[in-house]
N, C-alpha and C positions, 0 to 999 in steps of 0.2 A: 198679232203681226209683229209688235215690238219685241216680244220675247224671241220669236223666230229670227228676226234680224240680229238681235244681240247674240244669239247662239251662232249664227252664220259669221258674224264678226269675230267671235272668239275662235271658231274653227279656222277662219282665215288667218288670224294672227298667229295661231299655233302652227299652221302650215307654213307661214312665212318664216317662222323661227326654225322649223325643221329643214326647210330648203337652205337657209343660211348655214345651218350645221352641216348639211350634206355638202355644200360648197367647200366648207372648211376641211372636211374629210378628204374630198377630192384633191384640194390643193396640197394637203399633206401627202397624199399618195403620189402627187406629181413632183414630190421632193422640193417643194417651195420652202424656204427658210421660215420658221415660225416667227422670228423677229429679225430685226436688222442684223446682218452678219458682223456689224461693228460691236455687238454685244449690249447696246444701249436701247432703251425704249424712251422715245421722246414724245410728249404730247403734241408738240408743233415742231416741224422741221421746215423752216422757211428758205433755206439755201437751195440753190439749184446745183446739186451735186449728187454723188452716189447715194446719199441718204434719202433722195426723193423716192416715194412709194415704198419706204421701208418702215416708217414710223406711223403713229396714229393719224396725224393730219399734216397736210402740206398744201401748197397752193392748188394742187390738182383736186383736192377734196371739194372745192367749189364746183367743179364739173359734175361731181357725183350728186351734190345737192340739186343741181339743175337737171340731172337725169331724173331725180324724183319728181320735179315739177312736170317734166315732159311725160313721164310714165303715168303720173296721176291723170293728166289730160287724156292720154291715150286710153287708159283703163276706164276712165269715166265714159268715154265715147264707145269703146268696144264692149264693155261689160256693164252697160246701162242696166240699172235695176238690181245689180248684184251688191251685196254688202261691201262696205269699205275694206273689211278684212280679206275678203276674197280678191278684191282688186289689188290690195297690198301684196298678197301672196303671189299674184301674177307678176307684179313689178319686181319683187325680190327674186323670182325665178329668172327674169330677164337679166337683172343686174348680176346675179350669181353666174349665169351663163357667160356674160361678158367677162367677169373676173377670171373665170376658168380659161376662156379663149385668150384673154389679154396676157395670161401667163404661159401660153403655149409657145414653143420655139418659133412658129411662123410669125406670130404677132410681135414677139420680142425682137426678132430679126428685122421685121418691118419698121418698128420704131427706130431701131439703130440706123437703118439705111435711109429712111424717108423723112425723119424728123431731126430735131436738134438733140434728141436724147441718145447721143453717141454711146455712152457707157451704160445704157439702160439694161438691167438684168432681170426685170420683172419685179413683182411686188412680194413683200413678205406676207405671210398669212395674216398677221396682225393688220397690215395696211389693207388687204383685201376685205377683211371683215369690217374694218372701219369704213371702207368705201361703200359697202352694203348698208352699213348704219347711216352714213351720210345720205345715201339715196333715200332710205326710209324716212329720215328727218325731213328731207325735201318733199317727199310724197305726202307726209302727214301735215306739213306746213301748207302745201297747196290745197289739201282737203279742207282746211279751216279758213285760210286767208281769202280775201276777195281776189278775183282773177287779176285785176289791174295791179294789186300789190305783189302777187306772185310774178307777174311779167316784169314789173319794175325791179324786183329783187334779182331775177335772172339776168336782166340786162346789166344791172350794177355789178353783179359778180363777174360776168363776162368782161366788162370794162376794167374792173379792178385787176383781174388776172392779166389782161392784155397790157395794162400799164406797168404792172410790177414785174411780170416774168415774160412778157411778149409771147404769151401762149394762153389759150383758153379752150373751151370745148369746141367752139366753132373751128378754130385753126387746127385743133387736134384731129377732128374728123376730116377736114380738108387735106391736111398733110398725110394722113394715113391712106386716104383714098385717091387723091390726085395731087401729089406733091408739086409745089411751086418753088422753084429754086430761089427766086427773089425773096419769097417769104422766109425760106430757110436761112438765107444769108442775113436778113434783117433780124431774125430771131437769134442767130448766133452772135450778133454784134453786141449783145447784152453784157 
């Protein structure tokens, strides 16, 4: 049984990597820039400007870690009894699909019209791959940490982003699906 589970984990992890590579290829075919058009690669880009979603990590990376927490919980519920690798592959597939959708003209335009991301032009491929990596880190953290620690970490990340940039995963979802002008004005006052 242990050997079969180990083999299933290995296959799942390989599948997760292949899905991420497939997303990278699709983003390239969508003509996404490989790196920031500024010509630099930064490990951390903390400013709220055109460099957002162009480098390895920024404040929105926290949202992708939280995606991992949520996808772990969902995969644990929906794929009960499946190896961790299989559940991770499913989570990487969902995150990859989001990265592709997020970089489509319809979502880029939605961000520009409904949120404070007025100059948003989509992600660089480097940032999208980092976002998938951040989700994976969150997923694997949630797989090992006690539930209460994962929930506390998610709440802390949401609050940190809210305080620092007046945005977080919760507000991002709200503003994309049901924009609230008062929230948009509050966010723009930063």
